C-alpha atoms as a printed R data frame, in Angstrom:
    type eleno elety resid chain resno       x      y       z
1   ATOM     1    CA   MET     A     1 -20.926 48.444 -35.274
2   ATOM     2    CA   LYS     A     2 -21.416 50.042 -38.475
3   ATOM     3    CA   ASP     A     3 -24.863 49.168 -39.850
4   ATOM     4    CA   THR     A     4 -27.668 49.048 -37.553
5   ATOM     5    CA   VAL     A     5 -30.943 47.713 -39.321
6   ATOM     6    CA   ASN     A     6 -33.861 47.141 -37.221
7   ATOM     7    CA   THR     A     7 -36.705 44.695 -39.434
8   ATOM     8    CA   ASP     A     8 -38.749 42.043 -38.936
9   ATOM     9    CA   ILE     A     9 -37.614 39.089 -40.249
10  ATOM    10    CA   LEU     A    10 -39.987 36.666 -38.675
11  ATOM    11    CA   LYS     A    11 -43.279 36.380 -40.224
12  ATOM    12    CA   ARG     A    12 -46.294 33.847 -40.283
13  ATOM    13    CA   THR     A    13 -45.710 31.964 -43.952
14  ATOM    14    CA   ASP     A    14 -42.683 30.945 -45.214
15  ATOM    15    CA   THR     A    15 -43.101 33.638 -48.203
16  ATOM    16    CA   ILE     A    16 -42.703 36.285 -45.968
17  ATOM    17    CA   VAL     A    17 -40.079 35.100 -43.942
18  ATOM    18    CA   LYS     A    18 -38.036 34.559 -47.022
19  ATOM    19    CA   ALA     A    19 -38.752 37.744 -48.649
20  ATOM    20    CA   ASP     A    20 -38.621 39.904 -45.709
21  ATOM    21    CA   ALA     A    21 -34.827 37.521 -45.073
22  ATOM    22    CA   ARG     A    22 -33.667 38.249 -48.861
23  ATOM    23    CA   HIS     A    23 -34.623 42.317 -47.721
24  ATOM    24    CA   THR     A    24 -32.633 42.316 -44.061
25  ATOM    25    CA   PHE     A    25 -29.875 39.984 -45.641
26  ATOM    26    CA   ASP     A    26 -29.179 42.084 -49.031
27  ATOM    27    CA   THR     A    27 -29.713 45.284 -47.112
28  ATOM    28    CA   VAL     A    28 -26.780 44.133 -44.314
29  ATOM    29    CA   ALA     A    29 -25.003 41.718 -46.106
30  ATOM    30    CA   ALA     A    30 -25.276 42.319 -49.899
31  ATOM    31    CA   ALA     A    31 -21.779 41.030 -50.808
32  ATOM    32    CA   LEU     A    32 -20.579 37.823 -48.522
33  ATOM    33    CA   GLY     A    33 -17.327 39.374 -47.522
34  ATOM    34    CA   ALA     A    34 -17.834 42.691 -47.598
35  ATOM    35    CA   ASP     A    35 -15.408 44.922 -44.812
36  ATOM    36    CA   GLN     A    36 -18.157 46.408 -43.429
37  ATOM    37    CA   HIS     A    37 -21.074 43.762 -43.015
38  ATOM    38    CA   ASN     A    38 -18.287 40.903 -41.662
39  ATOM    39    CA   PRO     A    39 -19.019 39.904 -38.868
40  ATOM    40    CA   LEU     A    40 -22.762 40.085 -39.206
41  ATOM    41    CA   VAL     A    41 -24.775 39.843 -35.468
42  ATOM    42    CA   VAL     A    42 -28.152 39.148 -35.227
43  ATOM    43    CA   VAL     A    43 -30.240 39.509 -32.409
44  ATOM    44    CA   GLY     A    44 -33.811 38.499 -31.424
45  ATOM    45    CA   THR     A    45 -35.438 36.484 -28.750
46  ATOM    46    CA   GLU     A    46 -34.746 33.028 -28.279
47  ATOM    47    CA   GLU     A    47 -38.081 32.204 -30.240
48  ATOM    48    CA   ARG     A    48 -37.357 34.126 -33.212
49  ATOM    49    CA   MET     A    49 -33.550 33.369 -33.134
50  ATOM    50    CA   ALA     A    50 -34.468 29.631 -33.716
51  ATOM    51    CA   HIS     A    51 -35.122 30.333 -37.279
52  ATOM    52    CA   VAL     A    52 -32.923 32.537 -37.999
53  ATOM    53    CA   GLY     A    53 -29.788 30.729 -38.692
54  ATOM    54    CA   ASP     A    54 -31.733 28.378 -41.303
55  ATOM    55    CA   ILE     A    55 -33.061 32.057 -43.160
56  ATOM    56    CA   VAL     A    56 -29.978 33.435 -43.235
57  ATOM    57    CA   LYS     A    57 -28.128 29.540 -45.100
58  ATOM    58    CA   ARG     A    58 -31.324 29.404 -47.239
59  ATOM    59    CA   GLU     A    59 -30.740 32.822 -48.371
60  ATOM    60    CA   CYS     A    60 -26.447 32.738 -48.787
61  ATOM    61    CA   LEU     A    61 -27.264 29.675 -50.556
62  ATOM    62    CA   THR     A    62 -30.179 31.075 -52.648
63  ATOM    63    CA   ILE     A    63 -27.375 34.192 -53.558
64  ATOM    64    CA   THR     A    64 -24.258 31.440 -54.128
65  ATOM    65    CA   PRO     A    65 -25.332 28.044 -54.055
66  ATOM    66    CA   ASN     A    66 -22.199 26.858 -53.867
67  ATOM    67    CA   LEU     A    67 -21.059 28.527 -50.465
68  ATOM    68    CA   VAL     A    68 -19.965 25.932 -47.959
69  ATOM    69    CA   ILE     A    69 -21.682 26.772 -44.754
70  ATOM    70    CA   LEU     A    70 -20.477 25.365 -41.325
71  ATOM    71    CA   GLU     A    71 -22.985 25.936 -38.477
72  ATOM    72    CA   LYS     A    72 -22.439 26.000 -35.144
73  ATOM    73    CA   ILE     A    73 -23.673 26.341 -31.694
74  ATOM    74    CA   GLY     A    74 -21.954 28.537 -29.386
75  ATOM    75    CA   GLN     A    75 -21.413 25.778 -27.057
76  ATOM    76    CA   GLU     A    76 -20.289 23.067 -29.429
77  ATOM    77    CA   LEU     A    77 -17.778 25.457 -30.586
78  ATOM    78    CA   VAL     A    78 -16.193 26.260 -27.441
79  ATOM    79    CA   GLN     A    79 -16.903 22.393 -26.920
80  ATOM    80    CA   ALA     A    80 -15.019 21.210 -30.435
81  ATOM    81    CA   TYR     A    81 -11.821 24.024 -29.232
82  ATOM    82    CA   THR     A    82 -11.490 22.377 -26.041
83  ATOM    83    CA   ASP     A    83 -11.662 19.491 -27.075
84  ATOM    84    CA   SER     A    84  -8.927 19.809 -29.814
85  ATOM    85    CA   VAL     A    85  -6.660 21.448 -27.231
86  ATOM    86    CA   THR     A    86  -6.909 18.944 -24.602
87  ATOM    87    CA   TYR     A    87  -6.805 15.451 -27.365
88  ATOM    88    CA   GLY     A    88  -3.984 17.166 -29.159
89  ATOM    89    CA   TYR     A    89  -5.526 18.063 -32.744
90  ATOM    90    CA   VAL     A    90  -5.685 21.755 -32.652
91  ATOM    91    CA   ALA     A    91  -4.352 21.632 -36.407
92  ATOM    92    CA   ASP     A    92  -6.913 19.620 -37.469
93  ATOM    93    CA   PHE     A    93  -9.941 21.847 -35.350
94  ATOM    94    CA   MET     A    94  -8.553 24.523 -37.487
95  ATOM    95    CA   GLU     A    95  -8.152 23.266 -40.529
96  ATOM    96    CA   THR     A    96 -11.599 22.732 -40.455
97  ATOM    97    CA   PHE     A    97 -12.366 26.337 -40.950
98  ATOM    98    CA   VAL     A    98 -10.121 26.889 -43.847
99  ATOM    99    CA   LYS     A    99 -12.210 24.678 -46.081
100 ATOM   100    CA   ILE     A   100 -15.962 27.178 -45.647
101 ATOM   101    CA   ASP     A   101 -16.854 30.420 -46.885
102 ATOM   102    CA   MET     A   102 -19.270 31.044 -44.037
103 ATOM   103    CA   LEU     A   103 -19.536 30.165 -40.087
104 ATOM   104    CA   LEU     A   104 -22.238 30.601 -39.002
105 ATOM   105    CA   VAL     A   105 -22.564 30.565 -34.959
106 ATOM   106    CA   SER     A   106 -26.384 30.501 -33.430
107 ATOM   107    CA   GLU     A   107 -26.536 31.058 -29.419
108 ATOM   108    CA   PHE     A   108 -23.165 32.796 -29.376
109 ATOM   109    CA   ASP     A   109 -24.045 34.755 -25.748
110 ATOM   110    CA   TYR     A   110 -22.490 31.148 -24.794
111 ATOM   111    CA   VAL     A   111 -19.073 32.383 -26.114
112 ATOM   112    CA   VAL     A   112 -19.673 35.285 -24.892
113 ATOM   113    CA   CYS     A   113 -21.004 34.336 -21.230
114 ATOM   114    CA   GLU     A   114 -19.853 30.823 -20.384
115 ATOM   115    CA   ALA     A   115 -15.875 30.505 -22.546
116 ATOM   116    CA   ASP     A   116 -13.060 30.514 -20.643
117 ATOM   117    CA   GLU     A   117 -10.797 33.503 -21.914
118 ATOM   118    CA   LEU     A   118  -8.260 31.211 -23.367
119 ATOM   119    CA   SER     A   119 -10.973 29.955 -25.156
120 ATOM   120    CA   GLN     A   120 -12.405 33.142 -26.507
121 ATOM   121    CA   GLN     A   121  -9.210 34.219 -27.328
122 ATOM   122    CA   ALA     A   122  -8.501 31.190 -29.249
123 ATOM   123    CA   LEU     A   123 -11.898 31.860 -30.832
124 ATOM   124    CA   LYS     A   124 -11.091 35.819 -31.472
125 ATOM   125    CA   ARG     A   125  -8.221 34.874 -33.325
126 ATOM   126    CA   LEU     A   126  -9.915 32.607 -35.712
127 ATOM   127    CA   PHE     A   127 -13.012 34.538 -36.569
128 ATOM   128    CA   GLU     A   128 -10.435 37.584 -37.634
129 ATOM   129    CA   ALA     A   129  -8.811 35.139 -39.918
130 ATOM   130    CA   LEU     A   130 -12.134 34.333 -41.451
131 ATOM   131    CA   ILE     A   131 -12.388 38.100 -41.867
132 ATOM   132    CA   ARG     A   132  -9.257 38.666 -43.191
133 ATOM   133    CA   ASN     A   133  -9.646 35.851 -45.569
134 ATOM   134    CA   GLN     A   134 -13.339 37.242 -46.269
135 ATOM   135    CA   ARG     A   135 -14.972 34.699 -45.399
136 ATOM   136    CA   GLN     A   136 -18.295 36.017 -43.813
137 ATOM   137    CA   VAL     A   137 -18.898 34.924 -39.674
138 ATOM   138    CA   VAL     A   138 -22.204 35.143 -38.918
139 ATOM   139    CA   PHE     A   139 -23.496 35.379 -35.087
140 ATOM   140    CA   THR     A   140 -27.272 34.839 -33.683
141 ATOM   141    CA   MET     A   141 -27.758 36.170 -29.918
142 ATOM   142    CA   THR     A   142 -30.020 36.871 -27.901
143 ATOM   143    CA   LYS     A   143 -28.847 40.321 -26.402
144 ATOM   144    CA   GLU     A   144 -27.195 42.811 -28.260
145 ATOM   145    CA   PRO     A   145 -23.094 42.400 -28.143
146 ATOM   146    CA   SER     A   146 -23.188 46.027 -26.071
147 ATOM   147    CA   THR     A   147 -24.797 44.888 -22.842
148 ATOM   148    CA   TYR     A   148 -21.796 42.175 -22.830
149 ATOM   149    CA   GLU     A   149 -18.910 44.565 -22.671
150 ATOM   150    CA   ALA     A   150 -18.026 44.202 -19.251
151 ATOM   151    CA   LEU     A   151 -18.240 40.353 -19.236
152 ATOM   152    CA   ALA     A   152 -16.344 39.375 -22.973
153 ATOM   153    CA   LEU     A   153 -12.892 39.507 -23.568
154 ATOM   154    CA   PRO     A   154 -12.050 43.287 -25.043
155 ATOM   155    CA   GLU     A   155 -10.624 41.748 -27.607
156 ATOM   156    CA   LEU     A   156 -13.831 39.579 -28.755
157 ATOM   157    CA   TYR     A   157 -15.692 42.118 -28.249
158 ATOM   158    CA   GLU     A   158 -13.944 44.349 -30.651
159 ATOM   159    CA   VAL     A   159 -14.076 41.868 -33.074
160 ATOM   160    CA   VAL     A   160 -17.869 41.274 -33.045
161 ATOM   161    CA   ASN     A   161 -18.652 45.240 -32.977
162 ATOM   162    CA   SER     A   162 -16.636 45.436 -35.658
163 ATOM   163    CA   GLY     A   163 -19.403 44.615 -38.360
164 ATOM   164    CA   ALA     A   164 -23.063 45.133 -39.004
165 ATOM   165    CA   LEU     A   165 -25.971 44.604 -36.306
166 ATOM   166    CA   VAL     A   166 -29.168 43.103 -36.810
167 ATOM   167    CA   ILE     A   167 -32.278 43.477 -34.697
168 ATOM   168    CA   VAL     A   168 -34.777 41.475 -35.175
169 ATOM   169    CA   LYS     A   169 -38.425 42.366 -33.833
């Protein structure tokens, strides 16, 4: 990871949450699509991660109101890819991602730990294409990527580890 930011972006009131989220997002990904901040990996406890996706989406839309954001849970993303292969509509699956500015994958731990190698390879290529085309990719996880190094497809680990890491405390 190029940057690691330790911050507490989840407070009790929405005003504080919004201000802290904006500070975190500005610190880590001031310009959407900036190579050094793409992908953005946000790590925290399950309780706190439940709200991070919404915070990131809200803050991104505040910065860029017309941003097209696709949000998927890790398991849903893997299942959607698997179904597209099984039922023969991979091109349609991939075309979905051409139309977006940002992909937010919550519970990315599932992709790293549970997805089969074929799915991981396909998703790795998808993430690389999004990043190469300056589309922001955000992963939320409950464990730091380095703790999964032995489990993950090495190439997927490299993609996840190539951006910025935010640890939510």
